[in-house]
PyMOL Python script that loads the backbone (N, CA, C, O; Angstrom):
from pymol import cmd

cmd.read_pdbstr("""\
ATOM      1  N   MET A   1       0.810  -1.191   0.000  1.00  0.00           N
ATOM      2  CA  MET A   1       0.000   0.000   0.000  1.00  0.00           C
ATOM      3  C   MET A   1       0.859   1.263   0.000  1.00  0.00           C
ATOM      4  O   MET A   1       0.517   2.244  -0.660  1.00  0.00           O
ATOM      5  N   GLY A   2       1.984   1.245   0.743  1.00  0.00           N
ATOM      6  CA  GLY A   2       2.846   2.413   0.820  1.00  0.00           C
ATOM      7  C   GLY A   2       3.388   2.828  -0.536  1.00  0.00           C
ATOM      8  O   GLY A   2       3.406   4.015  -0.863  1.00  0.00           O
ATOM      9  N   LYS A   3       3.827   1.867  -1.321  1.00  0.00           N
ATOM     10  CA  LYS A   3       4.397   2.182  -2.628  1.00  0.00           C
ATOM     11  C   LYS A   3       3.317   2.638  -3.611  1.00  0.00           C
ATOM     12  O   LYS A   3       3.543   3.543  -4.414  1.00  0.00           O
ATOM     13  N   ILE A   4       2.162   2.018  -3.544  1.00  0.00           N
ATOM     14  CA  ILE A   4       1.061   2.377  -4.436  1.00  0.00           C
ATOM     15  C   ILE A   4       0.654   3.829  -4.226  1.00  0.00           C
ATOM     16  O   ILE A   4       0.433   4.565  -5.187  1.00  0.00           O
ATOM     17  N   ASN A   5       0.556   4.234  -2.971  1.00  0.00           N
ATOM     18  CA  ASN A   5       0.116   5.588  -2.639  1.00  0.00           C
ATOM     19  C   ASN A   5       1.261   6.573  -2.466  1.00  0.00           C
ATOM     20  O   ASN A   5       1.018   7.766  -2.287  1.00  0.00           O
ATOM     21  N   GLY A   6       2.495   6.106  -2.515  1.00  0.00           N
ATOM     22  CA  GLY A   6       3.644   6.986  -2.365  1.00  0.00           C
ATOM     23  C   GLY A   6       3.903   7.429  -0.943  1.00  0.00           C
ATOM     24  O   GLY A   6       4.556   8.447  -0.717  1.00  0.00           O
ATOM     25  N   TYR A   7       3.393   6.668   0.026  1.00  0.00           N
ATOM     26  CA  TYR A   7       3.582   7.034   1.423  1.00  0.00           C
ATOM     27  C   TYR A   7       5.013   6.804   1.873  1.00  0.00           C
ATOM     28  O   TYR A   7       5.709   5.914   1.383  1.00  0.00           O
ATOM     29  N   ILE A   8       5.432   7.632   2.820  1.00  0.00           N
ATOM     30  CA  ILE A   8       6.707   7.458   3.500  1.00  0.00           C
ATOM     31  C   ILE A   8       6.411   7.481   4.993  1.00  0.00           C
ATOM     32  O   ILE A   8       5.764   8.404   5.488  1.00  0.00           O
ATOM     33  N   VAL A   9       6.880   6.476   5.702  1.00  0.00           N
ATOM     34  CA  VAL A   9       6.690   6.421   7.152  1.00  0.00           C
ATOM     35  C   VAL A   9       7.786   7.255   7.798  1.00  0.00           C
ATOM     36  O   VAL A   9       8.966   7.091   7.488  1.00  0.00           O
ATOM     37  N   PHE A  10       7.392   8.144   8.690  1.00  0.00           N
ATOM     38  CA  PHE A  10       8.315   8.995   9.428  1.00  0.00           C
ATOM     39  C   PHE A  10       8.205   8.589  10.894  1.00  0.00           C
ATOM     40  O   PHE A  10       7.128   8.686  11.482  1.00  0.00           O
ATOM     41  N   THR A  11       9.310   8.133  11.492  1.00  0.00           N
ATOM     42  CA  THR A  11       9.209   7.547  12.820  1.00  0.00           C
ATOM     43  C   THR A  11      10.456   7.757  13.667  1.00  0.00           C
ATOM     44  O   THR A  11      11.534   8.062  13.157  1.00  0.00           O
ATOM     45  N   HIS A  12      10.283   7.588  14.950  1.00  0.00           N
ATOM     46  CA  HIS A  12      11.379   7.578  15.921  1.00  0.00           C
ATOM     47  C   HIS A  12      11.548   6.150  16.440  1.00  0.00           C
ATOM     48  O   HIS A  12      12.442   5.883  17.244  1.00  0.00           O
ATOM     49  N   ASP A  13      10.712   5.253  15.993  1.00  0.00           N
ATOM     50  CA  ASP A  13      10.649   3.861  16.428  1.00  0.00           C
ATOM     51  C   ASP A  13      11.530   2.991  15.524  1.00  0.00           C
ATOM     52  O   ASP A  13      11.514   3.155  14.304  1.00  0.00           O
ATOM     53  N   LEU A  14      12.284   2.085  16.104  1.00  0.00           N
ATOM     54  CA  LEU A  14      13.172   1.213  15.327  1.00  0.00           C
ATOM     55  C   LEU A  14      12.451   0.017  14.709  1.00  0.00           C
ATOM     56  O   LEU A  14      13.023  -0.682  13.873  1.00  0.00           O
ATOM     57  N   ASP A  15      11.212  -0.225  15.107  1.00  0.00           N
ATOM     58  CA  ASP A  15      10.495  -1.413  14.641  1.00  0.00           C
ATOM     59  C   ASP A  15      10.254  -1.435  13.137  1.00  0.00           C
ATOM     60  O   ASP A  15      10.266  -2.509  12.535  1.00  0.00           O
ATOM     61  N   PHE A  16      10.039  -0.296  12.524  1.00  0.00           N
ATOM     62  CA  PHE A  16       9.774  -0.277  11.078  1.00  0.00           C
ATOM     63  C   PHE A  16      10.970  -0.805  10.287  1.00  0.00           C
ATOM     64  O   PHE A  16      10.796  -1.583   9.348  1.00  0.00           O
ATOM     65  N   GLY A  17      12.171  -0.393  10.653  1.00  0.00           N
ATOM     66  CA  GLY A  17      13.365  -0.902   9.985  1.00  0.00           C
ATOM     67  C   GLY A  17      13.528  -2.392  10.182  1.00  0.00           C
ATOM     68  O   GLY A  17      13.910  -3.107   9.256  1.00  0.00           O
ATOM     69  N   SER A  18      13.242  -2.863  11.377  1.00  0.00           N
ATOM     70  CA  SER A  18      13.323  -4.306  11.665  1.00  0.00           C
ATOM     71  C   SER A  18      12.313  -5.085  10.844  1.00  0.00           C
ATOM     72  O   SER A  18      12.623  -6.161  10.331  1.00  0.00           O
ATOM     73  N   LEU A  19      11.104  -4.548  10.717  1.00  0.00           N
ATOM     74  CA  LEU A  19      10.077  -5.222   9.907  1.00  0.00           C
ATOM     75  C   LEU A  19      10.459  -5.267   8.436  1.00  0.00           C
ATOM     76  O   LEU A  19      10.251  -6.280   7.768  1.00  0.00           O
ATOM     77  N   LEU A  20      11.013  -4.180   7.933  1.00  0.00           N
ATOM     78  CA  LEU A  20      11.454  -4.174   6.533  1.00  0.00           C
ATOM     79  C   LEU A  20      12.523  -5.231   6.295  1.00  0.00           C
ATOM     80  O   LEU A  20      12.492  -5.936   5.287  1.00  0.00           O
ATOM     81  N   ALA A  21      13.465  -5.339   7.221  1.00  0.00           N
ATOM     82  CA  ALA A  21      14.545  -6.324   7.082  1.00  0.00           C
ATOM     83  C   ALA A  21      14.007  -7.746   7.199  1.00  0.00           C
ATOM     84  O   ALA A  21      14.396  -8.620   6.423  1.00  0.00           O
ATOM     85  N   ALA A  22      13.124  -7.985   8.153  1.00  0.00           N
ATOM     86  CA  ALA A  22      12.606  -9.332   8.395  1.00  0.00           C
ATOM     87  C   ALA A  22      11.730  -9.837   7.256  1.00  0.00           C
ATOM     88  O   ALA A  22      11.694 -11.038   6.988  1.00  0.00           O
ATOM     89  N   THR A  23      11.025  -8.932   6.586  1.00  0.00           N
ATOM     90  CA  THR A  23      10.092  -9.336   5.536  1.00  0.00           C
ATOM     91  C   THR A  23      10.620  -9.132   4.122  1.00  0.00           C
ATOM     92  O   THR A  23       9.966  -9.521   3.155  1.00  0.00           O
ATOM     93  N   SER A  24      11.802  -8.524   3.994  1.00  0.00           N
ATOM     94  CA  SER A  24      12.375  -8.198   2.678  1.00  0.00           C
ATOM     95  C   SER A  24      11.418  -7.351   1.835  1.00  0.00           C
ATOM     96  O   SER A  24      11.381  -7.472   0.610  1.00  0.00           O
ATOM     97  N   ALA A  25      10.649  -6.497   2.504  1.00  0.00           N
ATOM     98  CA  ALA A  25       9.685  -5.643   1.812  1.00  0.00           C
ATOM     99  C   ALA A  25      10.411  -4.576   0.994  1.00  0.00           C
ATOM    100  O   ALA A  25      11.512  -4.148   1.340  1.00  0.00           O
ATOM    101  N   ASP A  26       9.768  -4.157  -0.101  1.00  0.00           N
ATOM    102  CA  ASP A  26      10.363  -3.096  -0.914  1.00  0.00           C
ATOM    103  C   ASP A  26       9.619  -1.767  -0.749  1.00  0.00           C
ATOM    104  O   ASP A  26       9.904  -0.797  -1.452  1.00  0.00           O
ATOM    105  N   SER A  27       8.672  -1.731   0.175  1.00  0.00           N
ATOM    106  CA  SER A  27       7.940  -0.507   0.493  1.00  0.00           C
ATOM    107  C   SER A  27       7.226  -0.693   1.825  1.00  0.00           C
ATOM    108  O   SER A  27       7.039  -1.832   2.253  1.00  0.00           O
ATOM    109  N   PRO A  28       6.832   0.354   2.477  1.00  0.00           N
ATOM    110  CA  PRO A  28       7.025   1.749   2.130  1.00  0.00           C
ATOM    111  C   PRO A  28       8.421   2.215   2.514  1.00  0.00           C
ATOM    112  O   PRO A  28       9.121   1.549   3.278  1.00  0.00           O
ATOM    113  N   SER A  29       8.816   3.351   1.986  1.00  0.00           N
ATOM    114  CA  SER A  29      10.058   3.973   2.434  1.00  0.00           C
ATOM    115  C   SER A  29       9.856   4.447   3.868  1.00  0.00           C
ATOM    116  O   SER A  29       8.747   4.791   4.278  1.00  0.00           O
ATOM    117  N   VAL A  30      10.958   4.457   4.623  1.00  0.00           N
ATOM    118  CA  VAL A  30      10.895   4.848   6.033  1.00  0.00           C
ATOM    119  C   VAL A  30      12.005   5.849   6.319  1.00  0.00           C
ATOM    120  O   VAL A  30      13.155   5.646   5.931  1.00  0.00           O
ATOM    121  N   ILE A  31      11.649   6.926   6.999  1.00  0.00           N
ATOM    122  CA  ILE A  31      12.625   7.859   7.548  1.00  0.00           C
ATOM    123  C   ILE A  31      12.592   7.656   9.055  1.00  0.00           C
ATOM    124  O   ILE A  31      11.569   7.867   9.706  1.00  0.00           O
ATOM    125  N   GLN A  32      13.717   7.250   9.587  1.00  0.00           N
ATOM    126  CA  GLN A  32      13.851   6.904  10.999  1.00  0.00           C
ATOM    127  C   GLN A  32      14.752   7.947  11.669  1.00  0.00           C
ATOM    128  O   GLN A  32      15.923   8.076  11.311  1.00  0.00           O
ATOM    129  N   VAL A  33      14.214   8.686  12.632  1.00  0.00           N
ATOM    130  CA  VAL A  33      14.969   9.722  13.322  1.00  0.00           C
ATOM    131  C   VAL A  33      15.546   9.149  14.607  1.00  0.00           C
ATOM    132  O   VAL A  33      14.804   8.655  15.456  1.00  0.00           O
ATOM    133  N   ARG A  34      16.871   9.213  14.755  1.00  0.00           N
ATOM    134  CA  ARG A  34      17.567   8.645  15.902  1.00  0.00           C
ATOM    135  C   ARG A  34      18.225   9.745  16.715  1.00  0.00           C
ATOM    136  O   ARG A  34      19.447   9.751  16.866  1.00  0.00           O
ATOM    137  N   THR A  35      17.450  10.664  17.234  1.00  0.00           N
ATOM    138  CA  THR A  35      17.972  11.717  18.092  1.00  0.00           C
ATOM    139  C   THR A  35      17.180  11.724  19.394  1.00  0.00           C
ATOM    140  O   THR A  35      16.044  11.253  19.441  1.00  0.00           O
ATOM    141  N   GLN A  36      17.782  12.257  20.440  1.00  0.00           N
ATOM    142  CA  GLN A  36      17.081  12.360  21.716  1.00  0.00           C
ATOM    143  C   GLN A  36      16.000  13.435  21.664  1.00  0.00           C
ATOM    144  O   GLN A  36      14.889  13.228  22.153  1.00  0.00           O
ATOM    145  N   ASP A  37      16.321  14.564  21.080  1.00  0.00           N
ATOM    146  CA  ASP A  37      15.384  15.676  20.998  1.00  0.00           C
ATOM    147  C   ASP A  37      14.657  15.601  19.663  1.00  0.00           C
ATOM    148  O   ASP A  37      15.233  15.906  18.619  1.00  0.00           O
ATOM    149  N   ILE A  38      13.399  15.199  19.698  1.00  0.00           N
ATOM    150  CA  ILE A  38      12.641  15.024  18.460  1.00  0.00           C
ATOM    151  C   ILE A  38      11.627  16.141  18.231  1.00  0.00           C
ATOM    152  O   ILE A  38      10.722  16.006  17.406  1.00  0.00           O
ATOM    153  N   LEU A  39      11.779  17.247  18.963  1.00  0.00           N
ATOM    154  CA  LEU A  39      10.893  18.378  18.724  1.00  0.00           C
ATOM    155  C   LEU A  39      11.131  18.918  17.313  1.00  0.00           C
ATOM    156  O   LEU A  39      12.270  18.972  16.849  1.00  0.00           O
ATOM    157  N   PRO A  40      10.058  19.314  16.635  1.00  0.00           N
ATOM    158  CA  PRO A  40      10.188  19.763  15.245  1.00  0.00           C
ATOM    159  C   PRO A  40      11.267  20.820  15.010  1.00  0.00           C
ATOM    160  O   PRO A  40      11.997  20.744  14.022  1.00  0.00           O
ATOM    161  N   ASN A  41      11.377  21.802  15.905  1.00  0.00           N
ATOM    162  CA  ASN A  41      12.374  22.847  15.664  1.00  0.00           C
ATOM    163  C   ASN A  41      13.802  22.345  15.863  1.00  0.00           C
ATOM    164  O   ASN A  41      14.753  23.007  15.445  1.00  0.00           O
ATOM    165  N   SER A  42      13.963  21.186  16.492  1.00  0.00           N
ATOM    166  CA  SER A  42      15.296  20.603  16.689  1.00  0.00           C
ATOM    167  C   SER A  42      15.739  19.729  15.525  1.00  0.00           C
ATOM    168  O   SER A  42      16.933  19.614  15.251  1.00  0.00           O
ATOM    169  N   ILE A  43      14.779  19.113  14.838  1.00  0.00           N
ATOM    170  CA  ILE A  43      15.145  18.162  13.777  1.00  0.00           C
ATOM    171  C   ILE A  43      14.787  18.637  12.373  1.00  0.00           C
ATOM    172  O   ILE A  43      15.110  17.963  11.394  1.00  0.00           O
ATOM    173  N   GLU A  44      14.124  19.789  12.261  1.00  0.00           N
ATOM    174  CA  GLU A  44      13.629  20.203  10.946  1.00  0.00           C
ATOM    175  C   GLU A  44      14.724  20.283   9.890  1.00  0.00           C
ATOM    176  O   GLU A  44      14.517  19.817   8.769  1.00  0.00           O
ATOM    177  N   ASN A  45      15.875  20.856  10.207  1.00  0.00           N
ATOM    178  CA  ASN A  45      16.943  20.982   9.207  1.00  0.00           C
ATOM    179  C   ASN A  45      17.510  19.622   8.829  1.00  0.00           C
ATOM    180  O   ASN A  45      17.837  19.395   7.664  1.00  0.00           O
ATOM    181  N   LEU A  46      17.632  18.715   9.793  1.00  0.00           N
ATOM    182  CA  LEU A  46      18.113  17.358   9.494  1.00  0.00           C
ATOM    183  C   LEU A  46      17.161  16.644   8.546  1.00  0.00           C
ATOM    184  O   LEU A  46      17.592  16.009   7.583  1.00  0.00           O
ATOM    185  N   VAL A  47      15.876  16.750   8.820  1.00  0.00           N
ATOM    186  CA  VAL A  47      14.872  16.060   8.003  1.00  0.00           C
ATOM    187  C   VAL A  47      14.791  16.664   6.604  1.00  0.00           C
ATOM    188  O   VAL A  47      14.757  15.931   5.616  1.00  0.00           O
ATOM    189  N   ILE A  48      14.760  17.970   6.512  1.00  0.00           N
ATOM    190  CA  ILE A  48      14.687  18.622   5.199  1.00  0.00           C
ATOM    191  C   ILE A  48      15.915  18.279   4.366  1.00  0.00           C
ATOM    192  O   ILE A  48      15.799  18.014   3.169  1.00  0.00           O
ATOM    193  N   SER A  49      17.079  18.281   4.985  1.00  0.00           N
ATOM    194  CA  SER A  49      18.304  17.931   4.276  1.00  0.00           C
ATOM    195  C   SER A  49      18.248  16.493   3.755  1.00  0.00           C
ATOM    196  O   SER A  49      18.618  16.233   2.610  1.00  0.00           O
ATOM    197  N   ALA A  50      17.789  15.568   4.586  1.00  0.00           N
ATOM    198  CA  ALA A  50      17.686  14.164   4.161  1.00  0.00           C
ATOM    199  C   ALA A  50      16.653  13.998   3.049  1.00  0.00           C
ATOM    200  O   ALA A  50      16.881  13.243   2.104  1.00  0.00           O
ATOM    201  N   LEU A  51      15.528  14.691   3.150  1.00  0.00           N
ATOM    202  CA  LEU A  51      14.514  14.613   2.093  1.00  0.00           C
ATOM    203  C   LEU A  51      15.073  15.097   0.762  1.00  0.00           C
ATOM    204  O   LEU A  51      14.839  14.475  -0.273  1.00  0.00           O
ATOM    205  N   ASN A  52      15.805  16.195   0.784  1.00  0.00           N
ATOM    206  CA  ASN A  52      16.409  16.716  -0.445  1.00  0.00           C
ATOM    207  C   ASN A  52      17.491  15.788  -0.976  1.00  0.00           C
ATOM    208  O   ASN A  52      17.560  15.540  -2.180  1.00  0.00           O
ATOM    209  N   GLN A  53      18.327  15.278  -0.097  1.00  0.00           N
ATOM    210  CA  GLN A  53      19.447  14.435  -0.515  1.00  0.00           C
ATOM    211  C   GLN A  53      18.990  13.081  -1.050  1.00  0.00           C
ATOM    212  O   GLN A  53      19.584  12.561  -1.995  1.00  0.00           O
ATOM    213  N   PHE A  54      17.952  12.508  -0.464  1.00  0.00           N
ATOM    214  CA  PHE A  54      17.549  11.139  -0.802  1.00  0.00           C
ATOM    215  C   PHE A  54      16.180  11.044  -1.479  1.00  0.00           C
ATOM    216  O   PHE A  54      15.565   9.978  -1.467  1.00  0.00           O
ATOM    217  N   GLU A  55      15.704  12.118  -2.056  1.00  0.00           N
ATOM    218  CA  GLU A  55      14.368  12.151  -2.650  1.00  0.00           C
ATOM    219  C   GLU A  55      14.117  11.003  -3.632  1.00  0.00           C
ATOM    220  O   GLU A  55      13.107  10.308  -3.516  1.00  0.00           O
ATOM    221  N   SER A  56      15.003  10.799  -4.577  1.00  0.00           N
ATOM    222  CA  SER A  56      14.768   9.754  -5.588  1.00  0.00           C
ATOM    223  C   SER A  56      14.813   8.361  -4.974  1.00  0.00           C
ATOM    224  O   SER A  56      14.078   7.474  -5.407  1.00  0.00           O
ATOM    225  N   LEU A  57      15.664   8.157  -3.974  1.00  0.00           N
ATOM    226  CA  LEU A  57      15.720   6.852  -3.310  1.00  0.00           C
ATOM    227  C   LEU A  57      14.454   6.590  -2.510  1.00  0.00           C
ATOM    228  O   LEU A  57      13.969   5.460  -2.467  1.00  0.00           O
ATOM    229  N   LEU A  58      13.917   7.620  -1.878  1.00  0.00           N
ATOM    230  CA  LEU A  58      12.666   7.464  -1.136  1.00  0.00           C
ATOM    231  C   LEU A  58      11.516   7.117  -2.076  1.00  0.00           C
ATOM    232  O   LEU A  58      10.625   6.351  -1.709  1.00  0.00           O
ATOM    233  N   GLU A  59      11.530   7.667  -3.267  1.00  0.00           N
ATOM    234  CA  GLU A  59      10.478   7.374  -4.243  1.00  0.00           C
ATOM    235  C   GLU A  59      10.526   5.929  -4.708  1.00  0.00           C
ATOM    236  O   GLU A  59       9.491   5.356  -5.048  1.00  0.00           O
ATOM    237  N   SER A  60      11.718   5.327  -4.728  1.00  0.00           N
ATOM    238  CA  SER A  60      11.832   3.947  -5.207  1.00  0.00           C
ATOM    239  C   SER A  60      11.877   2.921  -4.082  1.00  0.00           C
ATOM    240  O   SER A  60      11.736   1.727  -4.344  1.00  0.00           O
ATOM    241  N   GLY A  61      12.069   3.348  -2.843  1.00  0.00           N
ATOM    242  CA  GLY A  61      12.058   2.435  -1.700  1.00  0.00           C
ATOM    243  C   GLY A  61      13.367   2.453  -0.942  1.00  0.00           C
ATOM    244  O   GLY A  61      14.373   1.933  -1.424  1.00  0.00           O
ATOM    245  N   ALA A  62      13.366   3.053   0.257  1.00  0.00           N
ATOM    246  CA  ALA A  62      14.597   3.150   1.041  1.00  0.00           C
ATOM    247  C   ALA A  62      14.273   3.311   2.521  1.00  0.00           C
ATOM    248  O   ALA A  62      13.196   3.769   2.902  1.00  0.00           O
ATOM    249  N   LEU A  63      15.234   2.920   3.329  1.00  0.00           N
ATOM    250  CA  LEU A  63      15.210   3.176   4.769  1.00  0.00           C
ATOM    251  C   LEU A  63      16.288   4.211   5.036  1.00  0.00           C
ATOM    252  O   LEU A  63      17.474   3.943   4.844  1.00  0.00           O
ATOM    253  N   ILE A  64      15.881   5.390   5.475  1.00  0.00           N
ATOM    254  CA  ILE A  64      16.812   6.482   5.770  1.00  0.00           C
ATOM    255  C   ILE A  64      16.869   6.636   7.281  1.00  0.00           C
ATOM    256  O   ILE A  64      15.837   6.796   7.933  1.00  0.00           O
ATOM    257  N   THR A  65      18.066   6.588   7.832  1.00  0.00           N
ATOM    258  CA  THR A  65      18.259   6.799   9.262  1.00  0.00           C
ATOM    259  C   THR A  65      18.978   8.124   9.448  1.00  0.00           C
ATOM    260  O   THR A  65      20.040   8.357   8.870  1.00  0.00           O
ATOM    261  N   ILE A  66      18.382   8.993  10.267  1.00  0.00           N
ATOM    262  CA  ILE A  66      18.909  10.335  10.486  1.00  0.00           C
ATOM    263  C   ILE A  66      19.315  10.479  11.943  1.00  0.00           C
ATOM    264  O   ILE A  66      18.547  10.149  12.846  1.00  0.00           O
ATOM    265  N   ASP A  67      20.534  10.977  12.169  1.00  0.00           N
ATOM    266  CA  ASP A  67      20.924  11.391  13.510  1.00  0.00           C
ATOM    267  C   ASP A  67      21.702  12.701  13.389  1.00  0.00           C
ATOM    268  O   ASP A  67      21.870  13.219  12.286  1.00  0.00           O
ATOM    269  N   GLN A  68      22.170  13.230  14.497  1.00  0.00           N
ATOM    270  CA  GLN A  68      22.839  14.537  14.467  1.00  0.00           C
ATOM    271  C   GLN A  68      24.116  14.519  13.633  1.00  0.00           C
ATOM    272  O   GLN A  68      24.476  15.532  13.033  1.00  0.00           O
ATOM    273  N   ALA A  69      24.804  13.380  13.589  1.00  0.00           N
ATOM    274  CA  ALA A  69      26.098  13.309  12.913  1.00  0.00           C
ATOM    275  C   ALA A  69      25.987  13.032  11.418  1.00  0.00           C
ATOM    276  O   ALA A  69      26.783  13.538  10.627  1.00  0.00           O
ATOM    277  N   GLN A  70      24.985  12.217  11.026  1.00  0.00           N
ATOM    278  CA  GLN A  70      24.920  11.809   9.627  1.00  0.00           C
ATOM    279  C   GLN A  70      23.562  11.225   9.278  1.00  0.00           C
ATOM    280  O   GLN A  70      22.730  10.978  10.151  1.00  0.00           O
ATOM    281  N   SER A  71      23.354  11.012   7.997  1.00  0.00           N
ATOM    282  CA  SER A  71      22.190  10.285   7.496  1.00  0.00           C
ATOM    283  C   SER A  71      22.705   9.079   6.738  1.00  0.00           C
ATOM    284  O   SER A  71      23.679   9.171   5.990  1.00  0.00           O
ATOM    285  N   ARG A  72      22.043   7.943   6.936  1.00  0.00           N
ATOM    286  CA  ARG A  72      22.429   6.714   6.257  1.00  0.00           C
ATOM    287  C   ARG A  72      21.234   6.194   5.464  1.00  0.00           C
ATOM    288  O   ARG A  72      20.081   6.412   5.837  1.00  0.00           O
ATOM    289  N   VAL A  73      21.528   5.506   4.371  1.00  0.00           N
ATOM    290  CA  VAL A  73      20.452   4.991   3.525  1.00  0.00           C
ATOM    291  C   VAL A  73      20.683   3.514   3.241  1.00  0.00           C
ATOM    292  O   VAL A  73      21.810   3.067   3.028  1.00  0.00           O
ATOM    293  N   ARG A  74      19.595   2.781   3.246  1.00  0.00           N
ATOM    294  CA  ARG A  74      19.602   1.378   2.797  1.00  0.00           C
ATOM    295  C   ARG A  74      18.488   1.246   1.769  1.00  0.00           C
ATOM    296  O   ARG A  74      17.346   1.631   2.020  1.00  0.00           O
ATOM    297  N   ILE A  75      18.828   0.708   0.631  1.00  0.00           N
ATOM    298  CA  ILE A  75      17.863   0.520  -0.454  1.00  0.00           C
ATOM    299  C   ILE A  75      17.003  -0.701  -0.120  1.00  0.00           C
ATOM    300  O   ILE A  75      17.504  -1.714   0.369  1.00  0.00           O
ATOM    301  N   LEU A  76      15.704  -0.585  -0.392  1.00  0.00           N
ATOM    302  CA  LEU A  76      14.789  -1.702  -0.160  1.00  0.00           C
ATOM    303  C   LEU A  76      14.681  -2.555  -1.408  1.00  0.00           C
ATOM    304  O   LEU A  76      14.762  -2.022  -2.514  1.00  0.00           O
ATOM    305  N   PRO A  77      14.503  -3.852  -1.273  1.00  0.00           N
ATOM    306  CA  PRO A  77      14.430  -4.589  -0.022  1.00  0.00           C
ATOM    307  C   PRO A  77      15.821  -4.747   0.604  1.00  0.00           C
ATOM    308  O   PRO A  77      16.832  -4.804  -0.095  1.00  0.00           O
ATOM    309  N   ILE A  78      15.842  -4.815   1.931  1.00  0.00           N
ATOM    310  CA  ILE A  78      17.097  -5.001   2.665  1.00  0.00           C
ATOM    311  C   ILE A  78      17.485  -6.467   2.547  1.00  0.00           C
ATOM    312  O   ILE A  78      16.733  -7.363   2.931  1.00  0.00           O
ATOM    313  N   ARG A  79      18.651  -6.682   2.019  1.00  0.00           N
ATOM    314  CA  ARG A  79      19.147  -8.057   1.823  1.00  0.00           C
ATOM    315  C   ARG A  79      19.939  -8.493   3.048  1.00  0.00           C
ATOM    316  O   ARG A  79      20.776  -7.750   3.561  1.00  0.00           O
ATOM    317  N   ARG A  80      19.665  -9.686   3.499  1.00  0.00           N
ATOM    318  CA  ARG A  80      20.470 -10.252   4.600  1.00  0.00           C
ATOM    319  C   ARG A  80      21.754 -10.790   4.028  1.00  0.00           C
ATOM    320  O   ARG A  80      21.758 -11.534   3.047  1.00  0.00           O
ATOM    321  N   GLU A  81      22.844 -10.403   4.654  1.00  0.00           N
ATOM    322  CA  GLU A  81      24.155 -10.833   4.147  1.00  0.00           C
ATOM    323  C   GLU A  81      24.805 -11.809   5.067  1.00  0.00           C
ATOM    324  O   GLU A  81      25.911 -12.273   4.794  1.00  0.00           O
TER     325      GLU A  81
END
""", "prot")
cmd.dss("prot")
cmd.show_as("cartoon", "prot")
cmd.util.cbc("prot")
cmd.orient("prot")
């Protein structure tokens, strides 16, 4: 449903990434924020930067993890190695 409608899950919860890995799903894309302070005015620049940087990957299916130091991306489906 996420890919059909173009939804992106925005979360502070680690469960979405675990579910994507466990099921080898290719959607929906997930943006996972890994900071202590999740107030909008604290994370807005991090989120906007990640959205701009990874826009095309989010459209095709990705797990983006954002923290204060960096943003990381994993293309979906997540392959177990």
